[in-house]
N, C-alpha and C positions, 0 to 999 in steps of 0.2 A: 486615449487609448493606445495600447503598446506596437508602436509598427507593428512588430509577430503576428499580432493578430491580424486572419486570414478568412475570418466567419463562415466555418459550417454548417452552422449549425448545429451546434454540440451545443444538447443546452441540459443542464443538475438536474434531474433529479428531487421532489421538494423532497425533501425527509425534516423531523421533528428534530433537531440539533441534540436537547438533552438525551432522546433514546438513544442517540449513537453515542456516546457520551459512555450511558450507564450499559451495552453493550457490551464496546472497550475495554472498558474497570470490570465487565468480568472475568471475561476471558487474560488480564492482567500476568495471572498466576501460570495460566494452566503457560504463556509465552515465556515466563523467567522459569520452567522451569523443564523446559529442553535444553538439548544441551546445543551450546553452542557453534554454527556450523565451521567445517576448517577443509584449505584447499584443495586438500588430496578425493573430500567425496563430494565436494555441493556443486551441482551446476554455475548458480550463478558471480562465485567467489573464482573457476575455473575463468566464466567468459572475459570477464572481468582483468584475470592478471590474464590472460594470450590476448588483451590487448591492449598492453602495457596500458590500463588504467592506473593502473595503482602506483606510485615510488612513493622518497620518504621526503618527498619538499610537497605532497600534494592537499590540496583542502579541499572538504567531502563536505555534504547537503546529502542526508537522510532524513525524505520527502515521508511521514508514516514508519518515522524509524521503531512505533512498539515500543517493546520492554529496552531497547538496545540491541538484537540480538548481530547486525548485521553494524552498527556502528562500534560496536566494542570488537569485531574480528577485526576490522578493519586501518582501528586508531593503531594497531602494533605498527604497521606497515605504508603510514600516511603523517602529514608533518601535522591534522589537527581535520576531526569533523563533530560539524552539528547536527543534532540530532531535534523534529521535529515531531509529534503529534499532540491529536486534539483528548488522547484520559487522561486527567490527572492518573491512572493510576499504573499505566505503561509506563508515563514520566518518570516518578517515582523509583521503580524496580528499575529502568532502566537507569538512576543515577546511582542506585546501589550496585548491581552490574558492575558496571567502571568506579567504585570503591572499590571494592570486591577485586577485582580487574587490575588493580591498580595503577589506573589508564589519571594523568593527566590533563590531554591533552581531546578531551575531550569532551561537550557540555552539549544536554536534553533540554528544552525549553518543552510549556506545555504551550501548543500554540495550533488554531485550526487555519492551515489550507489553503483551504476559501479563502480567508481573509485575512490574511498575510497583507501587508503592507510591505511587498519584497521594499521598494525603495525608498521606507521609514525604517524598516530593519539593517540597509547598507549591505541588504541582499545580494543589488545588482552585479550580472560576471563577476561574484565574490568569488567562487565555488571553481573547482579546478574541475570536480565530481560532480554533479545533483544526482544520486541512485532516489530510485520510487519504487520497489518492490513488494508489489501483492498488497495496495496499499489501496480501501476507496477514498484515498484524498485527491486523489486524479479519478474525477468524477464529469470533468466538462470541459467545451479546449479552454475558458480559459486556465484554469487547477491546471488544465497539459503547459500551459503556453509556460508559465511560471517555472517547472524547468528550464528551460531554454533561458528566457530572464537572465535564472539567479548562476545560468552559468558559464564560465568564457573556453571552455573543452568542453567535456565528456558530458551526457544526458544516458539515464536507460530508466526507460521505465516495464515493470513486469508485470500481467495481466494476469489471470488464472482466467481462461478461455475453455471452446464443449463443456463445460461445468455443469454436474449431472450430479446435485447435493437431492435425493430420498426424501428427506426425514421435511430433511428444510422444505421443500416446494411441497411436502404437503400439508403442512404447519399453512403456510403462506395459503392452500389453496380454499383450509378451513377460514382463514380468516377473511376469506374474499381477496387474497390480494392476484391481479395479473400478472405480472410483473416477466416480463418471455425476458429467457431465459439464457440467451444470444444477448446481450444485452455489453459485458462486456469485450465478445465481439464485435460488436459496435464499434466502444473504446481504439481498442486500436486498430480498427482496420481508416476512423476517422484523425488517430493520432501521428497514421499513417500519412492520411491527404494532406494536413496542417503542416507537416512534415516537407510531404513533393513539392507545395503551393507556394514553400519556402525558398524551395532550391534548394535543397537537403536530401540527400541519400542514405534512409535508415535502413541498418541491418537487422536481421532475423535469424529468432535460437528460440527453438522449441524441444522440451521439455514433458512427458507423458510423467502425468503423477498421479502418486493413491493416497488422500489420505483414512487411514483407520482413527477417527476420531470415537474417543469414550470418554466418556461424563457421567458424573449425579447427578440424578437431575435438580439439585440448584444449580447448578453448575449447564444443566442441558437448560431450566428455564430462560439464566440469564443470559443466555444462548437470541436460544427458538425465541424466545417472547420478546425480549432486545427487539431484533429485525425484528420482527412484526411492528414492535411501534414506531420503527424508523419511518415507516411508513405512515398509520395512522394511529391516535388515538384510540386506545379499545376498551369497549367496559368491562368490568367486575365482571360480571356473567363471559362474555368471549373470555378472555382472561383466565378463569377457570375451565372452560371449557378445554384452552388451550392447556393449561397443565389439565389434565383429566387425560389426555391425548397424550402425551408428554409419559404420561407414567403409564399407559398402557402402552408402553413399545420397552420399560424398566425387565433388564433380563439379567436380576446378578449382580443385581444394586446397581445397576448403572443402564447408559442410558446411549447407543452403538449407529455412527451414518461410517457407509464407507461412502466416500466424497471425489471420483476420477474426473480429471482436467485435466488440459494442458499451458502447462505455463509458457505462455507468448511474453520474451526480451523485446524491446524492441530497442536501439542502442543508437547513437548520430554523434560525428563529432561538428558542431557548430564551429569550429578554429577553420575546416576548412571553404564551408561555406561564406567565413568573410574573407578566407585567402582569393577566394573563386569570386568571390563580391569584385575583391578588389582590382582581379585579372582582368572580369571584365570590365572593368570601370574606368 
């Protein structure tokens, strides 16, 4: 067990892995269709820049990289970027995006962060900056601690907290799933507790966001029904009932949902901890 482990009883909820893959595969094209962020408008990039986390001889690990949104942008300002994601479709599109951007210093790998062996992959203390932006790859203590184990300097974790998904929540309720909505809030609290016990002084950044989701029925089936399937297997009848409910929400050929959330970003400097340990020693 890693020397960083502190034991907060922060456990990963049981999920069905293939349903998770299917969920994110179904979302991949919508990620690809979004415009790439820029430093003038994107608060996450601005946070990295303001805290001097980006420079041209920097090595970055992007955990849960999706379709390479941040990896591709950051690759233009650093030495190299490695992106990992559970979804084969996300990785396929991330590679396509890198080729279209004519980047040779970014690489993407289809890997499950929950199962990834840092030592085997030679990731231990390999990266100057490790980011995990709004990804379910960080679900428990072990997956969180890996961020610090892979970094020799900065780590940044963002999670959507105080989140309200009215349509998704109703669909989960129809499926008999009673997940507490504050789960991401508790993840942030647990992450802070772990770092505090390690002698790390993490910083916070908050940004309120509203996501207006607009999907075709097929895209909505992929998102909402696969999200239910990550919790448990469902019968054909149950799936039909969920599809019928989604159909009933159609307006002008689309399913729409307004999600309100506060993006909470936790960032910390592992080098400061190491320096403090040397002083105290």
